[in-house]
C-alpha positions as CSV (number, residue, x, y, z in Angstrom):
1,X,-16.9,-31.7,-8.9
2,X,-15.2,-28.7,-7.1
3,X,-14.4,-27.1,-10.5
4,X,-18.0,-27.4,-11.6
5,X,-19.2,-25.9,-8.3
6,X,-16.7,-23.1,-8.6
7,X,-18.0,-22.1,-12.1
8,X,-21.6,-22.5,-11.1
9,X,-21.1,-20.2,-8.0
10,X,-19.1,-17.7,-10.1
11,X,-22.0,-17.5,-12.6
12,X,-24.5,-17.2,-9.8
13,X,-22.4,-14.4,-8.2
14,X,-22.3,-12.5,-11.4
15,X,-26.0,-12.9,-12.0
16,X,-26.7,-11.7,-8.5
17,X,-24.5,-8.7,-9.2
18,X,-26.5,-7.9,-12.3
19,X,-29.6,-8.2,-10.1
20,X,-28.2,-5.6,-7.7
21,X,-27.8,-3.0,-10.4
22,X,-30.9,-3.9,-12.4
23,X,-33.6,-4.4,-9.7
24,X,-36.2,-1.7,-9.4
25,X,-37.0,-2.2,-5.7
26,X,-34.3,-1.4,-3.1
27,X,-35.2,-4.6,-1.1
28,X,-34.6,-6.8,-4.2
29,X,-31.2,-5.0,-4.6
30,X,-30.3,-5.9,-1.0
31,X,-31.4,-9.5,-1.4
32,X,-29.4,-9.9,-4.7
33,X,-26.3,-8.5,-2.9
34,X,-26.9,-11.0,-0.1
35,X,-26.9,-13.8,-2.7
36,X,-23.7,-12.5,-4.2
37,X,-22.0,-12.4,-0.8
38,X,-23.0,-16.0,0.0
39,X,-21.7,-17.2,-3.4
40,X,-18.4,-15.5,-2.7
41,X,-18.2,-17.1,0.8
42,X,-18.7,-20.6,-0.6
43,X,-16.1,-19.9,-3.3
44,X,-13.7,-19.0,-0.5
45,X,-14.5,-22.3,1.1
46,X,-13.8,-24.2,-2.1
47,X,-10.4,-22.5,-2.2
48,X,-9.9,-23.6,1.4
49,X,-9.7,-20.1,2.8
50,X,-11.8,-20.8,5.9
51,X,-11.0,-17.5,7.6
52,X,-12.0,-15.5,4.5
53,X,-15.2,-17.5,4.1
54,X,-16.2,-16.9,7.7
55,X,-15.3,-13.2,7.4
56,X,-17.4,-12.9,4.2
57,X,-20.4,-14.6,5.7
58,X,-20.3,-13.0,9.2
59,X,-19.2,-9.5,8.2
60,X,-20.7,-8.9,4.8
61,X,-23.7,-11.2,4.6
62,X,-24.5,-10.6,8.3
63,X,-23.6,-7.2,9.6
64,X,-23.4,-5.2,6.4
65,X,-26.6,-6.6,5.0
66,X,-28.4,-5.8,8.2
67,X,-27.1,-2.2,7.9
68,X,-28.3,-2.0,4.3
69,X,-31.7,-3.3,5.2
70,X,-31.9,-0.8,8.1
71,X,-31.0,2.0,5.7
72,X,-33.6,1.0,3.1
73,X,-36.3,0.8,5.8
74,X,-35.1,4.0,7.5
75,X,-35.1,6.1,4.3
76,X,-38.7,4.9,3.4
77,X,-38.2,4.7,-0.3
78,X,-41.9,4.2,-1.0
79,X,-42.3,7.3,-3.2
80,X,-39.3,7.0,-5.5
81,X,-40.4,9.8,-7.9
82,X,-40.4,12.3,-5.0
83,X,-37.0,11.1,-3.9
84,X,-35.6,11.6,-7.3
85,X,-36.9,15.2,-7.5
86,X,-35.7,16.2,-4.1
87,X,-32.4,14.3,-3.9
88,X,-30.3,17.2,-5.1
89,X,-32.1,19.7,-2.9
90,X,-31.5,17.5,0.2
91,X,-27.8,16.9,-0.4
92,X,-26.9,20.1,-2.1
93,X,-24.1,20.7,-4.6
94,X,-21.6,22.0,-2.0
95,X,-22.0,18.9,0.1
96,X,-21.7,16.5,-2.8
97,X,-18.6,18.4,-4.0
98,X,-17.0,18.2,-0.5
99,X,-17.8,14.4,-0.3
100,X,-16.3,13.8,-3.8
101,X,-13.1,15.8,-2.9
102,X,-12.7,14.0,0.4
103,X,-13.3,10.5,-1.1
104,X,-10.8,11.3,-3.9
105,X,-8.3,12.6,-1.4
106,X,-8.6,9.5,0.7
107,X,-8.2,7.3,-2.3
108,X,-5.1,9.2,-3.5
109,X,-3.6,9.2,-0.1
110,X,-4.2,5.5,0.3
111,X,-2.6,4.7,-3.1
112,X,0.4,6.9,-2.4
113,X,0.9,5.5,1.1
114,X,0.6,1.9,-0.2
115,X,3.1,2.6,-3.0
116,X,5.6,4.2,-0.7
117,X,5.4,1.4,1.9
118,X,5.8,-1.2,-0.9
119,X,9.0,0.5,-2.0
120,X,10.5,0.7,1.5
121,X,11.8,-2.2,3.5
122,X,8.6,-3.3,5.1
123,X,7.5,-6.5,6.7
124,X,8.4,-9.8,5.1
125,X,6.0,-10.9,2.4
126,X,3.3,-13.3,3.3
127,X,4.5,-16.9,2.7
128,X,1.7,-19.5,2.8
129,X,2.9,-22.5,4.7
130,X,1.8,-25.9,3.4
131,X,0.2,-26.7,6.7
132,X,-1.9,-23.6,6.9
133,X,-4.3,-22.2,4.2
134,X,-5.3,-19.2,6.2
135,X,-2.3,-17.3,7.5
136,X,-4.3,-15.2,9.9
137,X,-1.3,-13.8,11.8
138,X,0.4,-12.8,8.6
139,X,-2.8,-11.2,7.2
140,X,-3.2,-9.2,10.5
141,X,0.5,-8.1,10.3
142,X,0.1,-6.8,6.8
143,X,-3.2,-5.2,7.5
144,X,-1.9,-3.2,10.5
145,X,1.5,-2.3,9.0
146,X,1.7,-2.0,5.2
147,X,-2.0,-1.3,4.6
148,X,-2.7,0.6,7.8
149,X,-3.6,3.8,5.9
150,X,-6.0,2.1,3.6
151,X,-7.6,0.4,6.7
152,X,-8.0,3.7,8.5
153,X,-9.4,5.3,5.4
154,X,-12.0,2.6,5.0
155,X,-12.9,3.1,8.7
156,X,-13.3,6.8,8.1
157,X,-15.4,6.2,5.1
158,X,-17.7,3.9,7.1
159,X,-18.1,6.6,9.8
160,X,-18.9,9.2,7.2
161,X,-21.5,7.0,5.7
162,X,-23.1,6.4,9.1
163,X,-23.3,10.1,9.7
164,X,-24.8,10.7,6.3
165,X,-27.4,8.0,7.0
166,X,-28.3,9.7,10.3
167,X,-28.6,13.1,8.5
168,X,-30.9,11.6,5.9
169,X,-33.0,9.9,8.5
170,X,-33.4,13.0,10.7
171,X,-34.2,15.4,7.8
172,X,-37.5,17.3,7.9
173,X,-40.0,15.5,5.8
174,X,-43.0,17.0,4.2
175,X,-46.3,15.2,4.8
176,X,-47.3,12.9,2.0
177,X,-50.3,13.8,0.0
178,X,-53.1,11.3,-0.2
179,X,-52.6,9.8,-3.5
180,X,-54.0,6.4,-2.6
């Protein structure tokens, strides 16, 4: 039964993922993403990773989805054609280039830092004890030692995206013409 449920949830997660990239309306994309997150959370429960399931549901399906819904509502994507025409003018080629260079630099730094820390004598590898499925202390130790740079880079990326959302929200909007 668990194997059947795993495959059914996996197929559902993939279908929800396809829904994310194929939906025409932003709200449907967000709801499809929510379905995918919930399917992944239940898959974690089937694998008896209770901590990961709780983190998936609370952090992603809860907080991140609220953030996405807030952004969708804040950007007011009612007139998609106008947004497509003005998106390059709003962001600008220089800003996009800077964002791509910074993101690439963060990714490269994270990869190099992770590779160097794996080669050096770091903390002991995580050993899953038979009496514990979720080694939370070991996960935290690895997250804040070996993968600290990647963790900090992810935090910096989230802060940069919040600033970008605020810039987009506070931009000067032209009044909409009465097309209705």
